[in-house]
Every structure is written in C-alpha cells, then in structure tokens.
C-alpha positions as CSV (number, residue, x, y, z in Angstrom):
1,X,0.0,0.0,0.0
2,X,2.7,2.4,1.0
3,X,4.6,1.8,-2.3
4,X,1.4,2.6,-4.3
5,X,0.8,5.8,-2.3
6,X,4.5,6.8,-2.7
7,X,4.3,6.3,-6.5
8,X,1.4,8.8,-6.7
9,X,3.2,11.2,-4.4
10,X,6.3,11.0,-6.5
11,X,4.3,11.8,-9.6
12,X,2.6,14.8,-7.9
13,X,5.9,16.1,-6.6
14,X,7.6,15.9,-10.0
15,X,4.6,17.7,-11.6
16,X,4.7,20.5,-9.0
17,X,8.5,21.0,-9.1
18,X,8.6,21.1,-12.9
19,X,6.2,24.0,-13.1
20,X,8.3,26.4,-11.2
21,X,6.3,29.5,-12.0
22,X,3.1,28.0,-10.7
23,X,5.0,26.8,-7.6
24,X,6.3,30.4,-6.9
25,X,2.7,31.7,-7.3
26,X,1.3,29.1,-4.9
27,X,3.9,29.9,-2.3
28,X,4.0,33.6,-2.7
29,X,0.3,34.5,-3.3
30,X,-1.0,33.8,0.3
31,X,1.8,36.0,1.7
32,X,1.0,38.8,-0.7
33,X,-2.7,38.4,0.1
34,X,-2.0,38.6,3.8
35,X,0.0,41.8,3.4
36,X,-2.7,43.4,1.2
37,X,-5.5,42.4,3.6
38,X,-3.5,43.3,6.6
39,X,-3.0,46.9,5.4
40,X,-6.4,47.3,3.6
41,X,-8.8,45.9,6.2
42,X,-9.3,48.3,9.1
43,X,-12.3,47.8,11.3
44,X,-11.5,50.7,13.5
45,X,-12.8,53.6,11.4
46,X,-11.5,57.0,12.6
47,X,-10.7,60.5,11.2
48,X,-14.1,60.5,9.5
49,X,-14.4,63.6,7.1
50,X,-17.0,65.7,8.8
51,X,-18.6,69.0,7.9
52,X,-20.4,71.3,10.4
53,X,-23.4,73.6,10.4
54,X,-23.0,75.7,13.5
55,X,-26.0,78.0,13.9
56,X,-25.1,78.9,17.5
57,X,-21.4,79.9,17.3
58,X,-21.1,80.2,21.0
59,X,-18.7,78.8,23.6
60,X,-20.8,75.7,24.2
61,X,-20.9,74.7,20.5
62,X,-17.1,75.3,20.2
63,X,-16.5,73.1,23.3
64,X,-18.7,70.3,21.8
65,X,-16.9,70.4,18.5
66,X,-13.5,70.4,20.3
67,X,-14.6,67.2,22.0
68,X,-15.4,65.7,18.7
69,X,-12.0,66.6,17.2
70,X,-10.1,65.5,20.3
71,X,-11.6,62.0,20.1
72,X,-9.8,61.6,16.7
73,X,-12.9,59.9,15.3
74,X,-14.0,63.1,13.4
75,X,-12.0,65.5,11.2
76,X,-13.8,68.8,10.8
77,X,-13.0,69.7,7.2
78,X,-15.5,72.6,6.5
79,X,-18.3,74.7,7.9
80,X,-21.5,75.1,5.9
81,X,-24.3,77.6,6.2
82,X,-27.3,75.2,6.1
83,X,-28.4,71.6,6.6
84,X,-29.4,71.3,2.9
85,X,-25.8,72.2,1.9
86,X,-24.6,69.5,4.3
87,X,-26.8,66.8,2.8
88,X,-25.6,67.8,-0.7
89,X,-22.0,67.5,0.5
90,X,-22.7,64.0,1.8
91,X,-24.5,63.0,-1.4
92,X,-21.5,64.2,-3.5
93,X,-19.1,62.2,-1.3
94,X,-17.2,65.3,0.0
95,X,-18.1,64.3,3.6
96,X,-19.0,61.1,5.3
97,X,-20.7,62.8,8.3
98,X,-22.1,66.1,9.3
99,X,-23.0,67.9,12.6
100,X,-25.8,70.4,12.8
101,X,-25.8,72.5,16.0
102,X,-29.0,74.6,16.4
103,X,-29.1,78.3,17.4
104,X,-29.1,79.0,21.1
105,X,-27.1,75.9,21.9
106,X,-25.5,77.4,25.0
107,X,-28.8,78.4,26.5
108,X,-30.2,74.9,25.8
109,X,-27.2,73.4,27.5
110,X,-27.9,75.4,30.6
111,X,-31.5,74.3,30.7
112,X,-30.5,70.6,30.0
113,X,-32.4,70.5,26.7
114,X,-29.7,70.8,24.1
115,X,-29.9,68.6,21.0
116,X,-27.4,68.1,18.2
117,X,-28.1,66.4,14.9
118,X,-25.6,63.9,13.4
119,X,-26.0,63.1,9.8
120,X,-24.0,60.0,8.6
121,X,-23.6,58.5,5.1
122,X,-25.4,55.2,5.6
123,X,-24.1,53.7,2.3
124,X,-20.9,53.0,4.1
125,X,-21.7,50.4,6.9
126,X,-18.5,50.6,8.9
127,X,-18.3,54.4,8.8
128,X,-21.9,54.8,9.8
129,X,-21.6,52.4,12.7
130,X,-18.3,53.9,13.9
131,X,-19.7,57.5,13.6
132,X,-22.9,56.6,15.5
133,X,-21.1,54.8,18.3
134,X,-18.4,57.5,18.7
135,X,-20.9,60.4,18.6
136,X,-23.0,58.6,21.2
137,X,-20.1,58.1,23.6
138,X,-18.8,61.7,23.1
139,X,-22.2,63.1,23.7
140,X,-22.6,61.1,26.9
141,X,-19.2,62.1,28.2
142,X,-19.8,65.7,27.3
143,X,-23.2,65.6,29.1
144,X,-21.7,64.0,32.2
145,X,-19.0,66.7,32.4
146,X,-21.7,69.4,32.2
147,X,-23.6,67.7,34.9
148,X,-20.6,67.4,37.1
149,X,-19.8,71.1,36.6
150,X,-23.4,72.1,37.3
151,X,-23.6,70.1,40.5
152,X,-20.3,71.3,41.8
153,X,-21.3,74.9,41.1
154,X,-24.4,74.2,43.2
155,X,-22.1,73.3,46.1
156,X,-22.8,69.5,46.2
157,X,-19.2,68.4,46.2
158,X,-19.0,65.6,48.7
159,X,-15.9,66.4,50.7
160,X,-13.2,69.0,51.0
161,X,-10.3,68.4,48.6
162,X,-12.2,66.3,46.1
163,X,-11.0,66.8,42.6
164,X,-13.3,67.8,39.7
165,X,-16.1,65.2,39.4
166,X,-15.0,63.2,42.4
167,X,-17.8,64.6,44.6
168,X,-20.4,63.3,42.1
169,X,-19.3,59.6,42.3
170,X,-21.8,58.8,45.0
171,X,-24.6,60.4,43.0
172,X,-24.1,58.4,39.8
173,X,-26.4,55.3,39.8
174,X,-24.0,53.0,38.0
175,X,-20.2,52.9,37.6
176,X,-19.3,50.3,34.9
177,X,-15.8,49.1,34.6
178,X,-14.9,47.4,31.4
179,X,-11.9,45.1,30.9
180,X,-11.2,43.7,27.4
181,X,-9.6,40.3,27.6
182,X,-6.8,39.2,25.2
183,X,-6.9,42.4,23.1
184,X,-7.1,45.3,25.6
185,X,-6.2,48.0,22.9
186,X,-8.8,46.6,20.5
187,X,-6.2,46.2,17.8
188,X,-8.1,44.9,14.8
189,X,-5.1,43.0,13.3
190,X,-5.0,40.9,16.4
191,X,-8.5,39.8,15.5
192,X,-8.1,39.7,11.7
193,X,-4.8,37.8,11.3
194,X,-5.8,34.5,13.0
195,X,-9.0,34.3,11.0
196,X,-7.3,35.4,7.8
197,X,-4.7,32.6,8.3
198,X,-7.6,30.1,8.4
199,X,-9.3,31.7,5.4
200,X,-6.2,31.8,3.2
201,X,-5.4,28.2,4.0
202,X,-8.9,27.0,3.1
203,X,-8.9,28.8,-0.2
204,X,-5.5,27.4,-1.2
205,X,-6.0,23.8,-0.1
206,X,-9.3,23.6,-1.9
207,X,-7.9,25.2,-5.0
208,X,-4.7,23.1,-5.0
209,X,-6.6,19.8,-5.2
210,X,-9.8,20.7,-6.9
211,X,-8.4,20.1,-10.4
212,X,-6.3,17.1,-9.4
213,X,-8.6,14.2,-10.5
214,X,-10.3,16.1,-13.4
215,X,-6.9,17.0,-14.7
216,X,-5.9,13.4,-14.9
217,X,-9.1,12.7,-16.8
218,X,-8.7,15.5,-19.3
219,X,-5.1,14.5,-20.0
220,X,-6.0,10.9,-20.5
221,X,-3.9,9.6,-17.6
222,X,-6.9,8.1,-15.9
223,X,-6.7,5.1,-18.2
224,X,-3.2,4.4,-16.9
225,X,-4.5,4.6,-13.3
226,X,-7.3,2.2,-14.2
227,X,-4.8,-0.6,-14.9
228,X,-2.9,-0.2,-11.7
229,X,-3.7,-2.0,-8.4
230,X,-4.0,1.3,-6.5
231,X,-7.1,1.8,-4.5
232,X,-9.2,5.0,-4.5
233,X,-8.3,6.0,-0.9
234,X,-4.6,5.4,-1.7
235,X,-4.9,7.5,-4.8
236,X,-6.5,10.3,-2.7
237,X,-3.8,10.3,-0.1
238,X,-1.1,10.3,-2.7
239,X,-2.7,13.4,-4.3
240,X,-3.1,15.1,-0.9
241,X,0.4,14.8,0.6
242,X,2.4,16.9,-1.9
243,X,-0.1,19.7,-2.0
244,X,-0.4,19.5,1.8
245,X,3.4,20.1,2.0
246,X,2.9,23.3,0.0
247,X,0.0,24.4,2.2
248,X,2.1,23.8,5.3
249,X,4.9,26.0,3.9
250,X,2.4,28.7,3.2
251,X,1.0,28.3,6.8
252,X,4.5,29.0,8.2
253,X,5.1,32.0,6.0
254,X,1.7,33.5,6.7
255,X,2.2,33.0,10.4
256,X,5.7,34.5,10.3
257,X,4.4,37.6,8.5
258,X,1.6,38.1,10.9
259,X,3.8,37.7,14.0
260,X,7.0,39.5,12.8
261,X,5.6,42.1,10.4
262,X,2.3,43.0,12.0
263,X,3.4,42.3,15.6
264,X,0.5,40.0,16.3
265,X,1.4,38.2,19.6
266,X,1.3,34.4,19.5
267,X,0.1,33.5,22.9
268,X,-0.3,29.7,22.7
269,X,1.6,26.5,22.0
270,X,3.2,26.7,18.5
271,X,3.5,22.9,18.1
272,X,-0.1,22.3,19.1
273,X,-1.2,24.9,16.6
274,X,1.0,23.4,13.9
275,X,-0.5,19.9,14.5
276,X,-4.0,21.2,14.4
277,X,-3.3,23.3,11.3
278,X,-2.0,20.2,9.6
279,X,-5.3,18.5,10.4
280,X,-7.1,21.5,9.0
281,X,-5.0,21.4,5.8
282,X,-6.0,17.8,5.1
283,X,-9.6,18.6,5.7
284,X,-9.4,21.4,3.0
285,X,-7.5,19.1,0.7
286,X,-10.1,16.4,1.1
287,X,-12.9,18.9,0.3
288,X,-11.0,19.9,-2.8
289,X,-10.7,16.3,-3.9
290,X,-14.4,15.9,-3.4
291,X,-15.0,18.9,-5.6
292,X,-12.6,17.4,-8.2
293,X,-14.3,14.0,-8.3
294,X,-17.7,15.7,-8.8
295,X,-16.5,17.8,-11.7
296,X,-16.4,16.8,-15.3
297,X,-13.8,19.3,-16.4
298,X,-11.4,21.9,-14.9
299,X,-13.8,24.8,-15.7
300,X,-16.5,23.2,-13.7
301,X,-14.1,22.4,-10.9
302,X,-13.0,26.1,-10.8
303,X,-16.6,27.2,-10.6
304,X,-17.4,24.9,-7.7
305,X,-14.2,26.0,-6.0
306,X,-15.3,29.7,-6.2
307,X,-18.8,28.8,-4.9
308,X,-17.4,26.7,-2.1
309,X,-14.8,29.2,-0.9
310,X,-17.3,32.1,-1.0
311,X,-20.0,30.3,0.9
312,X,-17.5,29.0,3.4
313,X,-16.1,32.5,3.9
314,X,-19.5,33.9,4.5
315,X,-20.8,31.2,6.9
316,X,-17.6,30.2,8.6
317,X,-17.5,33.0,11.1
318,X,-14.5,35.0,9.6
319,X,-16.6,38.1,8.6
320,X,-19.9,37.7,10.5
321,X,-20.4,36.0,13.9
322,X,-22.2,32.7,13.5
323,X,-24.4,33.1,16.5
324,X,-26.3,35.9,14.7
325,X,-27.1,33.6,11.7
326,X,-30.4,31.7,11.3
327,X,-30.2,28.0,12.3
328,X,-30.3,26.9,8.7
329,X,-27.3,29.0,7.7
330,X,-25.4,27.8,10.8
331,X,-26.0,24.2,9.7
332,X,-24.8,25.0,6.2
333,X,-21.7,26.6,7.7
334,X,-20.9,23.3,9.5
335,X,-20.1,21.7,6.1
336,X,-16.9,23.8,5.8
337,X,-13.7,23.1,7.8
338,X,-13.1,26.9,8.1
339,X,-16.0,26.9,10.7
340,X,-14.0,24.7,13.1
341,X,-10.5,26.0,12.6
342,X,-11.3,29.7,13.2
343,X,-12.0,29.1,16.9
344,X,-8.9,27.0,17.0
345,X,-6.7,29.6,15.4
346,X,-8.1,32.5,17.5
347,X,-8.0,30.3,20.6
348,X,-4.3,29.4,20.4
349,X,-2.9,32.6,18.8
350,X,-4.9,35.2,20.6
351,X,-6.1,33.6,23.8
352,X,-3.3,31.1,24.4
353,X,-5.7,28.3,25.3
354,X,-4.8,24.6,25.1
355,X,-6.5,21.4,23.8
356,X,-8.7,21.2,26.9
357,X,-10.6,24.3,25.7
358,X,-10.6,23.3,22.0
359,X,-11.4,19.6,22.1
360,X,-14.9,20.0,20.5
361,X,-13.8,21.7,17.2
362,X,-10.7,19.5,17.1
363,X,-12.8,16.3,17.4
364,X,-15.3,17.6,14.7
365,X,-12.4,18.5,12.4
366,X,-10.9,15.0,12.8
367,X,-14.2,13.4,11.9
368,X,-14.5,15.8,9.0
369,X,-11.2,14.6,7.5
370,X,-12.2,11.0,7.7
371,X,-15.6,11.6,6.3
372,X,-14.6,13.9,3.4
373,X,-11.8,11.7,2.2
374,X,-14.0,8.6,2.4
375,X,-16.8,10.3,0.5
376,X,-14.3,11.6,-2.1
377,X,-12.8,8.0,-2.5
378,X,-16.3,6.5,-3.0
379,X,-17.2,9.2,-5.5
380,X,-14.0,8.3,-7.4
381,X,-14.5,4.6,-7.2
382,X,-17.2,4.2,-9.9
383,X,-14.8,5.8,-12.4
384,X,-12.3,3.0,-11.6
385,X,-14.7,0.2,-12.3
C-alpha cells in the first residue's frame, strides 16, 4: 500500500516542481494576500471627514466640536451655512458625516435641553456604525462633564479636597468598569490575522486539489491509473500529501508575516497549533478532492471552488459572527472546515488556550477529515470500475 501511495506522491511532486512559475505563485500568493488584507482591512474607522453647520457659534458649541476633534474619530474639514448644503456634500461624497448645531445651543445646554443632529452616510456600513457609536459616547461624556460642573457649582461636592467630578461619584447610579480580555487595545489586526490565516489556507487547499482528478481525466492519464492496483483511498492520499506540504509551507510564511511584520502576539503553544493546522490542511485538501471528483472538467471544478470558498467564507465566522445567523445557515456553515478552525486559530494565537478548551472543534475536524476523504474516494471509485 505504501509503495502505491508513494508512487502517486512522486508523480505529484515531479509535476509540481517542474512547473516552477506556478510553484512560486502558490507559495508567494498567500503571503501577498495577507500583506494586502492586513493593510487594507481596518475595522476601527476614525478620522471621518465631517462638515459642520454651527448655527449657534457660542462657547458651548465650540466646546462640543473640540470634544469631537479631540476624540480623533471626526475631522472637521469645513463649515457650511445650512443643513441642505450639508446633505448635498454627503451626497456628493465630499463628507462622510455632518454635525448640525441649532441656534441658542449654550442656553439649551444650561436648561438641560440641548440637541445636536448627526448626519451619517449610511451607504458605508463601517463608517456609519463607527460614527454613530463614537458620537453617542462623546455626547454622553460631554453631558456627564456638564452635569458634574453644574452640581459642583451648586455646592454639592461631597468632601473637601475632592477633585473635579470626584464629589459626584456617589450620586451616579452606576459605575461600569470594562476590561477587554486578550486584546485590551482593540487592535483589529489581532482579530483579523488568526481568522485570515484560516481563510487563506482554506482557499489554497481547496484550489490546489480541486483540479487534481479532473486534470488526470482530461489528459488521458486516468486510463493508466485504471490498470494499476492502486485503491481510491490510496490515490487520494497520494494526491493530498504533496499539496499538503505546499500548504504547510504557506502556513508557516503567513504566520511569520503576521507575528513578525504585523506584531500580532502568538500566545499559545506553537507545536499544538502546527499539529491542528496540519489536520485542517488535510480537511481542506479532502474537500478539494471531493469537488474534483464531482467535476467533469477543470472549468466546472473552478466554478465549484469559487462557490465553495465564497459560501465557506460567509458562513464560517470569519466576517460575520455565527451566533447571529439563522439556524439553517449555521447548519450550512458546519459543512466547511473553516468553521471549526477559526475558533482553534483564535483560541491558540490570541487567547493562548490549550487542547482542553478546543477539544470540540478538534474532534469535529478530525471526523471531518475521515468523512470527506471517504466520500471523495467513494465518488471516485465508480470511475475506476
């Protein structure tokens, strides 16, 4: 059995090494993609181009706008005379957000009835969400500071020597303390890189093997395989190992770029991660072989690969959290290995947890490898008869 598997492996290695340009693309492309995604994807949107309609022009409105600028979420790029002009600027793309401060803002602040209108370009999802959240927090902080100043002016500071705002601590109904685990500075790359590692590996492993069987059929080599004593499962393993070696090299380069270049801390056990990543690589290779055995030609195989990788990316939890999806879509996401490796990658790289916390996705991934290779071998078997 080992000799038959080794013969297929030798054939695949020779085919890969001879095509050096393709080999360089296979090894270099994931690293290039990681660099591009790492710099292009930024989930923390700040410095939003903002225009202002200030109809009050008093000290209170200036203080509020200063608070917006100090937060670094908003860049005030221009002042406009009316709300209609502001909407036109957002429609034309000259601004992503706008602030409208009504007349008599200072007097309204003193009465506790001040209102400010925030206009946001809702066509840009991340900008609109970031602007809304930032403006809400800034407004709440600004209102709290005004309340503190008003109470202290009224002589309600609790004790002599209390600093600004300290005398109000006992009057506030709730004091919430937030502690962010594993990523205290909310660095988006610490969240993106582990998931992107899983995503790039899935795309490459499926793509590497999707055309493997159908290529042999188109070149007429399948007749030579028919006369050999090799079994379908042995043929599948022989096809998977060489491409798995390339995927493993890509895994190490992607991880090195993430840790060294983007300064993403690796908190867990490297050898455990490497072992589980190898299991994940074989699951992706098995899925690629299943796609290959189901395809009649390479064009059809590429179309199935595009569909498989796109659906897996959407439902695997890399972009959208799976707990927000309907049960049917969660079930569909369970058909892709990416769904199980993302919590493994984030758990080991970001959280530093061990196998005792990851046994469930690891067990499912192990079963997945066995099932997908078996199904691919059975799908290939009728063509050997």
